[in-house]
C-alpha distance (Angstrom), angle and dihedral (degrees) to the residues before:
residue distance angle dihedral
X1 . . .
X2 3.76 . .
X3 3.77 125.3 .
X4 3.76 114.5 -148.5
X5 3.78 112.1 -123.8
X6 3.79 97.3 175.0
X7 3.82 126.6 83.4
X8 3.78 120.6 -102.3
X9 3.81 124.0 -123.1
X10 3.79 93.1 -75.4
X11 3.81 91.0 53.3
X12 3.80 95.3 -109.9
X13 3.75 122.7 129.2
X14 3.78 116.1 -117.8
X15 3.76 126.2 -151.4
X16 3.75 92.6 -158.3
X17 3.75 123.4 134.7
X18 3.78 114.2 -131.1
X19 3.76 115.9 -154.7
X20 3.76 120.1 -147.5
X21 3.82 114.2 -147.0
X22 3.78 110.2 -117.0
X23 3.81 105.1 -142.2
X24 3.77 98.8 43.8
X25 3.77 119.3 124.4
X26 3.79 117.7 -147.3
X27 3.79 116.9 -105.0
X28 3.74 112.5 -101.4
X29 3.76 114.9 -163.0
X30 3.75 113.4 -144.7
X31 3.73 121.6 -158.7
X32 3.78 105.2 -141.3
X33 3.77 93.2 173.5
X34 3.75 116.1 113.7
X35 3.75 120.5 -119.4
X36 3.77 113.1 -101.8
X37 3.77 111.1 -102.7
X38 3.75 95.9 -143.8
X39 3.80 102.4 138.8
X40 3.81 95.7 57.1
X41 3.80 92.2 39.9
X42 3.82 91.8 48.9
X43 3.79 93.4 50.2
X44 3.79 90.3 47.0
X45 3.79 93.4 52.6
X46 3.80 91.4 45.3
X47 3.81 89.2 52.2
X48 3.79 90.6 50.5
X49 3.81 95.4 48.7
X50 3.81 100.1 37.0
X51 3.82 91.7 43.5
X52 3.82 88.0 76.6
X53 3.81 93.1 60.1
X54 3.81 109.1 22.1
X55 3.81 111.6 25.4
X56 3.81 95.1 -173.2
X57 3.81 92.4 57.9
X58 3.81 88.6 44.4
X59 3.80 90.6 55.1
X60 3.79 93.6 48.0
X61 3.81 95.4 46.3
X62 3.80 90.8 43.2
X63 3.79 92.4 52.1
X64 3.81 93.4 47.2
X65 3.80 91.7 45.3
X66 3.80 91.2 49.0
X67 3.80 92.7 51.5
X68 3.82 92.2 48.0
X69 3.80 91.5 46.5
X70 3.79 91.6 52.2
X71 3.81 90.6 48.8
X72 3.82 90.4 51.3
X73 3.85 94.4 40.6
X74 3.80 90.7 -122.0
X75 3.79 107.0 153.1
X76 3.81 94.9 -178.3
X77 3.80 93.8 56.8
X78 3.80 91.1 44.9
X79 3.81 90.2 53.9
X80 3.80 92.8 47.8
X81 3.81 89.4 49.6
X82 3.79 92.4 51.6
X83 3.81 90.5 48.9
X84 3.81 88.8 50.4
X85 3.80 92.1 50.2
X86 3.80 91.5 47.4
X87 3.79 92.3 47.2
X88 3.82 91.8 49.9
X89 3.81 89.4 50.1
X90 3.81 92.8 50.4
X91 3.81 91.9 47.8
X92 3.81 89.5 48.9
X93 3.80 92.2 51.1
X94 3.81 92.2 47.4
X95 3.81 89.7 49.8
X96 3.82 91.0 50.2
X97 3.81 92.5 49.1
X98 3.80 92.5 47.6
X99 3.79 91.9 46.5
X100 3.78 92.9 50.7
X101 3.83 91.6 44.9
X102 3.80 95.2 51.8
X103 3.80 93.6 42.6
X104 3.79 91.2 50.1
X105 3.82 94.8 64.4
């Protein structure tokens, strides 16, 4: 049994005994929310955007984003990373073809 030694809301002391139930487990709050997957998603989007302009950076960011996405089981980020890698490869091939074409003549 606990005796309250603090004032109630009106500021008056109470001499009331407060009983604590015996077989009560404390509340444990569980956080069922998933962690945000921002690092893999960020690298994937960077690979997609930068792959248009600088294919090497697109490849690197795409590879790192893909590895992080696989470690976090994030299928969306893995797909965006693969699209970024593919896009950087296509841009690189187009640049090579155009470079060889204009240097040929």
